[in-house]
N, C-alpha and C positions, 0 to 999 in steps of 0.2 A: 609805444603802448600797443598798437596793433600787432607789431611783431611778437610781443610777449604773449598776447592772446592767441595768436595762431600757433605760437610754439607750445603753449600749454594744451591747446586743442590737439595738436599732433601727438604730444605725449599721452594724452588721454585716450586717443584712438588707438595708439600702439599698445597701451596697457590693457585696454578692453580686448583687443585682438589677441594679445598674448594669454589673457584669462580664458577666453573662449577656446583657444587652441589647446591650452592646458586641460580644460574640462573635456574636450572632445578626445584628446589623447588618453586621459584617464578613463573615460568611458569605453574606449576601445580596448584598454587593458583589463577592465573589470566588467565584462559582460557575462554576468551570471545571475541566475535566479536566486540561488543560495550559495554563499561563499564557502570555501574549503575551511575546515575547522569548525563548522557549526554542528550543533547536535539537533537531532529530531526526536521529540517525544510525543506520544499520543496513541491513536488508534482508530479502528474502523468498526462499523457495524454493518454486516452483510446479510443479505437474504437471497434465497432461490427457491424455485419450485420445480420438481422433476416428476416425470413419469418413469417408473423403474420396472426392472424385471430381474429377479434374483432366484438362484437355487440354493441359497445359504439358510437352509431350514432343516428341521429333523428329518423330514421325509425325502428331501432331495428333489421334490417336484418343483416345477417353474411356478413362481408366484409373481403376479403383477401388482403394482402399487403406485401410489402417489406420495411423494415425500416433499416436506417442507424443511429447509435448512436455515438455521440462524447461527451465525458466526461472529463472535466478539474477538477482535484482534487487538493485541497491544503491540505497537510498532515503535521500537527505539533504534535509532541508527546514528552514524557518524559520517560526515562528508569528507571522504578520502580525497576529493578534489572538487573543483567547482561544479555544482549541480549534480554530482554523483554521490549517492548515499548507500552505504551497506549497513545491515543491522540485524536484529533478532526479532523475530515474530513469534509471540506466544498467544496462542488462540484457544478459545473454548467454542467447540462446535456442537450444537444441539440439533438433533434430527427427529422430526415426528413423521411417522409413516403409517398410512392405512393400506392394508393389503388384501388382495383378493385371489383365490385360485378357482379352478373349475369346480363348481358345485359348493363352494364354501367361502366364508368371509371371516377374517381374523380381526381380533381386538386391535385397535391402534397401539403401535409400539413407540417408545421414545428412548433415545440414546444420547449420551453426552460424552464427548471425547475431549481430551486436552492435547493439544499438538504445539510443536515448537520447531523452529528452523530458521534459516537465514533468508534474508530478502535483499534485493538490490533494486534501486530506483534511479532514474535519470530525468531531470527536468529540462524542458525547453524554456527559452526566454518569455514565451507567452504564458507560462504556467502549466502547459500540458506536460504530463510525465507518463513514462511507461515504467512497468514494474514486473519483476518475476520473484516468486515466492515458492520455496520447497519446504515441506513440513512432514514431521513423522510423529507418531504417538502410539500409546499402548493401552490406554485405560477407557473402560466403559463404566461410568459411575452408576448406571441404572440397574445393572445385573452383574453381581459379584461373581456368579457362576460362569459367566462367559466373558472371556477377555479376547481382545482382537489386536493384531498388529495393524496399524493404519498409516496410510501415506496420503498426502495431499500436495497438490501443486497448482499454481495459477499464473497466467499471464494476463496483465490488465493494462488499461490506459485510464487516466484520470486527469482532473484539472484542479489545481491549486489556487483557490481565490483567497488572496491575502487580505484580511480585513485590517491589519496593521503590520508592523515589522516582524512580530513575533508569532501571530496566529494565523491559521489558514483553514478554510473549510474546503473539503475535498470530496466531490462525488467520483465514484470509480466504477467502471465496468469491466469485468474480468471473465476469462474463460478458465473454469475450475475443473480440476480432475481430483477424485477421491477414490480410494481403494481400501477395503479391510479384509483381513484373512483371519479365519479361526484356527484353532489347534489341529483340526483335521485337514487343513489346507484348502478348504472351500472359500471362495472369495465372492465379494460383492464390490462392484465398481460403477462409477457414474462420471459423466463428463457433461458440462453445460455452462450456461452463463450465470453469472452472479452479480447483482447490484448492490452496491455499498456506498456508505457516507462516512467520512472520516473528519476528525478534528486533530490537527497537529500543532505543536508548539516548537518553534525553532529558537534555541538558545545559542548565545554567543554569536549570533549572526552580525550584529553591529560591530562587535569586537573583532571578528575575523575580517570584516570589511576595512576597518581602520589598519589592521596589520598588513592587508594587501596593499592599500594605499601607500604605506610606509616603504614597502618594497619597491 
């Protein structure tokens, strides 16, 4: 009887060791924040404040100002490999500017642009991610008589806090570049920090995890 008990205990220990080894081996094969094949849907709301200087006006004189930017971004992407997503960023950028020149002050101006372009993002296991975005646009909805070609780009770092398997809250700090050019070739450009907050939905994440386990 004692021998049977010892034998059963030995088999149980072996089984537990094998299961633990299997789980450890599995975790070493699947060490990713988000699995290959997952989809990312969502967006960010960003804001920034700049002190500006521009010669993009009718007189060509230097004008100083203070500008507030609000940017609503729609970000949709596909994970081409574990933790690496590429996708499309479609943004609406709204700018409010108060300008002053030597001896004069201008009425506050507002401009709205639609921008679109690719982005790429990579996640670390702790949820921190790095991101690069490049955007281009043509439209100024507030003044139909003046059209600009606009370019924007940003490099940022953020943190994905997963509240469950599919949803994450994501604060982001980025360095942003923006440039617009009118028909006469005169340009305005700015560079500076932008703070944002995003909500992302990750679809097929569990399914891709199961597929990876099957491999």
